N, C-alpha and C positions, 0 to 999 in steps of 0.2 A: 269635624272633631275639634274640640277646643285644645289649642296647643299648650296653654298654660296648665290645664288639667293633666294632659299627658306628661308634660315635663315634671309636674309635682308628683305624679304617680311613680315615674321612673326614679326620681330622687329619693322618695320615701322607701321604695323597694331596695335600692342600693344602700341607703343609710341604715336600714334595719336588718339587711341580709348578712350572711356570713361570707367573707371574702378571704380565701387562703392564698390568693395570688392576685396580680393586677390584670389577669386575663379578661374579666368581665368589663373592667373599665376600658381596656384597649378595644374590646369588641364594640362597646357602646360608642366610643369615640369614632371608630371606623364606620359604624352605621350612620352616625350623624353626618360625617363627611360624605358618605355615599349619597345620602338624601340631598345634601346641599349641591353636590356636583351633578345630580340627575334630577332636576326639578320636574315635578308633575303638577297637574291641577289639584285644587283643594280637596276634591272628593275621590281622587284616583288612588289605586294601589300601586305597588312597585315590586317587581321581582328582583331580589338581591342575591347575586351569586356569592356563595361562601368563599370561593377563591378570591373574589374581588375584595372581600373583607380581609382575607389573609394578607393580600398585598398591602393594604393600608395598615395592618398591624405590623408588618415588617417595617414600613416607613416610620411608624410611631416608636418602635423599639430601637431603631437604628442609632439615634444619638444616645440612647440610654445604656447601651451595652459597651460604651467606651469606659476606660478606667477613670474612676472618680477620685482623683487625688490619692491619698494614702489608703483609701478604703477599697481600692481595686474595682472590679466590676460589681455593681450593686445587685443584691438579691431581689428578685421580683416574685418569688414563690416562697411561701412560709416554710414548708418542709419538703426537701428533696434529698434523695439518697445520692452519695457521691457518684459522679459520672452520669447522672440521669439526664436524658434529653428533654429539654424544655423549649418553649418558644423562644425565649431570649438566647438560649445557647445555640439554637439554629440560626438566629439572626447574627449572633456573634461570629459564627463560622462564616457566614456570608460576608460579614464586614472584613474579616481577616483576608478572605480571598480577594475582596475589592482592593484592600491596601496592597496586597502582593502585586496587583495589576496597576497600581498607582491611580486608583479610582476613588472617588469621594462619596458618591451617593448610591442608594439602591437602584435608582433608575439607570445609572451608568452600568452597573453590574448586570442588570436585566438585559441591556443591549449587548454587552460584551459576552455573556455566557447564558443564553436563554435556557439551555438544558438544565444547568445547575439551579438557576432561579426557579424554574417550573417545578423541579423536584422538591425544593424547599417549601414553596408555596403549597404544594400538594400535601406535604406532611403537616403544615400549620393549619390548612383548611380542615383536615380530618380532626385535628385536636380541637379546633373551634367548634365543629359540629357536635363533638362528643361532650364538650365542656361548656364554654360560655354561651354559645348560641342556644344550647339546650336549656341552660340554667338562667338565662338573662331575665326571664319573667318569673323567676322563683326566688324566694327569700333565702333559700339554703336547704341543705339536706335533700331528701327525696320527696318532700311533700309536693303535691300537684299545685301548679300555679294556675291562675285564670289568665289565659293568653289574651293580651290586648295589643300586641304588636304584630304577631304572626302565629300561624298554627304550628305548634311544636309537638303535637301529639305523636308524630312519627319519629321524633328524635329520642335518643337515650344515650347512656354512657358508653355503649359498645356498638353504636350504629355502624353498619357495614358500608363499605364502598359501593357495593351493589345497590343497596337501598338509596344511598345518596345519588347514585347515577340515575336511578329511576325518578328521582325528584330533581334531576338536572343540577344537583349540587347547589340548590338555591332555596331560599325561604321567600314567601310572598307576603309582603306587608299588607295589612288590612286596608281597605279604602279609607282615605283621610289621614292615615298614619304618616306616610312619607312627607307630605306638606307640613304636617304638624311638627314632626321632628326637625325639619329644616327651619321652621319658624322659631322653635324654642332653642335651637342650637347655640345662638350667642349667649343665652342665659345658662344653659346646662354645661357647656364646655368648661368654663372656669371652675364649676363645682366638681366636675369629673377630674380635672387636673389637680385640684386641691386634695381630693380623696386619694388620688394616685400618689401624690407626695407623702401623704400620711401613711399609706400602705407601705411604700418603700422604706420610710423611717421605721415602721414596725417590723419589717422583714429583715432589717439589718441591725446588728447589735450596737453599733457605734452611734453616738449622737451626731446628727447631721444638721447643718445649718439650713433652715427652711428656704430663705430667699435664694441662696446659692444653689440649693438642690432643685428648686423650681426652674431656675434658669438653665441648669444642666439638663434636666429632663425634657424641657419643652422649648428651649430657645433655638433660634435658627442658627445654622452653621454658616456664619459670615465668612469664614475662611474659604469654604468650598465655593460659594457663589461669587466671591471676589475674583475667581478665575475668569469670569465672563466680563469683567469690567473693561478690558481693552477692546473687545469685540463690540460691546454695547456702546462704548464711547464713539467708536468709528461709525457704527450703524446709525447713531443719532446725530452725526455731524458735529461731534464734540460739544453738544448742547444738552443741558439738563432737561430731562423728560418733562418735568413739572413746570419750571419757570422759563425755559427756553434761553436762559443765559449761558454764556460760554463756560464750559467746565474748566476748573483750575487743575492744579497738580493733584489735589485730593479728590478722588471720585468714590462715591458710595454706590453699591448695588442694592436696590430696594425692591421688596415684594410689593407690588401695587395693591393687590388684594392682601391684606395684612396676614403675615405668617401665623399670628396668634389665633386667628379664626379659620384660616384656610391654608394649611401647611403645604403649599404647592411651590416647588422649586423649578418648574418648567420655565424655559426661556421666555415663553409667552407672558409670564407673570413677573419678569425681571426687567428692570430699567436702570440706566446709569443716571445718577442725580448728584447734585452738589450737597455738601454736608448740611448746609442751612435748611434746605427743603426736607432732607431726610430726618434731621433732628426735630423739626417742627411737626411733621406728619405723624411720626411714631406709628402707633397701631390703629390710627383713625381710618375709617372708611374714606376712600378718596371720592372726589366729585365725579358724577356720572360721566362728564366729558373726558376725564382722565381714563376711565374704563373704555369708553368708545375709542379713544386714541390707541389704547393698549391693544384692543382686539382688531383694530384696522391695520396693524403693521403687517406687511406682506409675509405670508408663510414661507415662501422660498428663501427670503432674506434671513429669516430666523433659523431656518434649517441650515443654511450655509454657515451662519455664525456658530451654531451649536454642534454641528457634526464633527469638527476636529477635536472637540472635547468629549465626544460621545455623550453629549448632554441632551436630554429630552426637550421637546418644545411644548408638548402637552396642551395644544390649543383647545381640544374638545373639553378637557378637564377644567381648564381655566374659564372657558366660556360658560360651561355649566355651573361652575362655582359662583361666577359673577352673577348669573341669573338667580341662583338660589340664595345668595347672601343678600342681594338687594330686595328680593321678594320678602325676605324675613325682616328687613329693616322697617321701622315705623315711619310713616309720613311725618315730616318735620324734623327728622334726625339730622344733626349737623354732619356735613360731608366736607372733608378738607380739600381746598382748592389751591392755596398758596400760604406761605407763612403769614399767620394772623388773619387769614381770609377763609370763610366757610360759606358753602351753599347750604340750603335746607332741602332735604329730600322731598320731592313732590309725589313720590310713589310711582312714577312712570319710568320705564326702561326703554332704551332705544339703541339696541345693538343686535 
């Protein structure tokens, strides 16, 4: 399957379709992330559990349900009755519970209160099945779509839990679709994010500054990950992960696989670095050797570092995402090695 054709078809469908909430965009973003983190062969299909999409949707909305200055919590749905339960309101309740427990991230809450987490994910998964998963291949309304991602003929607005259980709460991507989605993800994600910003502007009456809004909706929570700085500094022998120079008083925590493309906060993806390296790397893909070094760090040591903070390590997700991201990269792409120094991707992975 041609990845660019698939991406163009998705983009055209979303651009011409009717969106009364950001749910479709959140679901597509979750689907892209799932395909990146679960790489398969170019002609293979992939079973995608809807609860797995729901967990990624929680992660996407988590930073967005904070108060945005004088505007309060931003609306993500065009029309809702007062007190209506929406996906963002469920995520907002989870976030309030996390704050009450002095936790920062959804992964921390998942570890601290798995029953509450599972109940919320279950409610969101049902909403996804009845709305965006059912409508993702449709332009709007009730007109039938031509399925090109997965068979949605058994889904509808009121699909029951029993029917979902018979289908293992999952959709099966057609052969070739998972690899194509992973490959087109770096091109499609920025488009999805821009539409998301546009939709949030439309759903809220006040004028919102676009650059500030984009950073608010999709930026990494630097304050939260900074809590790992002391442990990472000690774990790395007080040396920068990238340049191996001694760390000074100022230490940054960096996502080795850039947050903008792979929003993974697991300790496996986090390193202590000096400000110069962090400021030069920005959102560039790192050299393959950096990823090898990242994945080679002992699991037990990372677990020991993360456990006191109830922080996930997420080795499997990071390893899968690394494979997916670099499979999607074009041979010859520049990969950041050090300030002012780049490698050129040769298309080979070795981890």
